[in-house]
C-alpha positions as CSV (number, residue, x, y, z in Angstrom):
1,X,0.0,0.0,0.0
2,X,1.1,3.5,-0.7
3,X,-0.1,6.9,0.7
4,X,-1.8,9.0,-1.9
5,X,-2.7,12.7,-1.3
6,X,-6.3,13.5,-1.5
7,X,-6.7,17.1,-0.3
8,X,-6.2,19.4,2.6
9,X,-8.3,19.1,5.8
10,X,-9.8,22.5,5.0
11,X,-11.3,21.2,1.7
12,X,-13.6,18.9,3.7
13,X,-15.2,21.0,6.5
14,X,-16.9,19.3,9.5
15,X,-20.2,17.8,8.6
16,X,-19.4,17.7,4.9
17,X,-18.3,15.1,2.4
18,X,-16.4,15.3,-0.9
19,X,-15.7,12.8,-3.6
20,X,-12.2,12.2,-5.1
21,X,-11.0,10.0,-7.9
22,X,-7.6,8.5,-7.4
23,X,-6.0,5.6,-9.3
24,X,-9.3,4.7,-10.9
25,X,-11.2,4.5,-7.6
26,X,-14.0,6.8,-6.6
27,X,-13.5,7.6,-2.9
28,X,-15.7,9.6,-0.5
29,X,-14.1,11.5,2.4
30,X,-16.4,12.5,5.2
31,X,-15.5,14.9,8.1
32,X,-17.4,14.2,11.3
33,X,-16.3,16.6,14.0
34,X,-12.8,16.8,12.5
35,X,-12.5,13.0,12.3
36,X,-12.0,12.0,8.7
37,X,-13.3,8.8,7.1
38,X,-12.8,7.4,3.6
39,X,-15.2,5.0,1.9
40,X,-16.0,3.8,-1.5
41,X,-18.2,6.5,-3.2
42,X,-20.8,4.3,-4.8
43,X,-23.6,2.5,-3.1
44,X,-23.1,-1.3,-3.0
45,X,-26.8,-1.9,-3.9
46,X,-27.2,-0.1,-7.3
47,X,-24.1,2.1,-7.7
48,X,-25.7,5.4,-6.7
49,X,-23.3,8.4,-6.1
50,X,-23.2,8.7,-2.3
51,X,-22.1,12.3,-2.5
52,X,-25.7,13.1,-3.5
53,X,-26.9,11.3,-0.3
54,X,-27.5,12.8,3.1
55,X,-25.4,12.7,6.2
56,X,-27.1,12.5,9.6
57,X,-24.5,12.1,12.3
58,X,-22.3,9.2,11.2
59,X,-25.0,7.6,9.0
60,X,-25.0,8.2,5.2
61,X,-28.2,7.6,3.3
62,X,-28.1,6.6,-0.4
63,X,-30.0,9.0,-2.6
64,X,-31.6,6.4,-4.8
65,X,-33.1,3.6,-2.7
66,X,-32.4,4.7,0.9
67,X,-29.7,2.3,2.0
68,X,-28.0,3.6,5.1
69,X,-24.3,3.0,6.0
70,X,-22.3,3.9,9.1
71,X,-19.5,6.2,7.9
72,X,-17.1,5.1,10.6
73,X,-16.8,1.5,9.4
74,X,-18.9,1.1,6.2
75,X,-21.4,-1.2,7.9
76,X,-25.0,-1.4,6.8
77,X,-27.5,0.4,9.1
78,X,-30.5,-0.3,6.7
79,X,-31.1,-1.9,3.3
80,X,-31.8,-2.7,0.6
81,X,-28.0,-2.9,0.4
82,X,-26.6,-6.2,1.5
83,X,-22.9,-5.5,1.2
84,X,-21.1,-2.9,3.4
85,X,-19.0,-0.2,1.9
86,X,-15.2,-0.7,1.6
87,X,-13.3,1.7,3.9
88,X,-9.8,3.1,3.5
89,X,-7.4,4.4,6.1
90,X,-6.9,8.2,6.2
91,X,-3.6,9.6,7.4
92,X,-3.2,13.3,8.2
93,X,0.2,15.0,7.8
94,X,0.6,18.8,8.1
95,X,-3.1,19.4,7.3
96,X,-2.9,17.1,4.2
97,X,-5.2,14.1,3.8
98,X,-3.7,10.9,2.5
99,X,-5.4,7.6,1.8
100,X,-3.8,4.1,1.7
101,X,-4.6,2.7,-1.7
């Protein structure tokens, strides 16, 4: 695994999420109270873009069919999705966000 730079911490303010494409992967970075989480950016049910979904606390709701995922670990909170989201480790160095990919 290598560390790949995504953005600065300021580019993803608390309570927001941003999508990045790196090495052919679509990744979603979510900031919850200055804790950063990185997940795959497409719903595992039907491929919806999760950046268009809603964030309530640490639960992300898919915009198409309402699947809900816990941002902290990618687990399913509610279907119809039956597969959790892949997660990726975020490293912060000097206000820069890096992901292991």
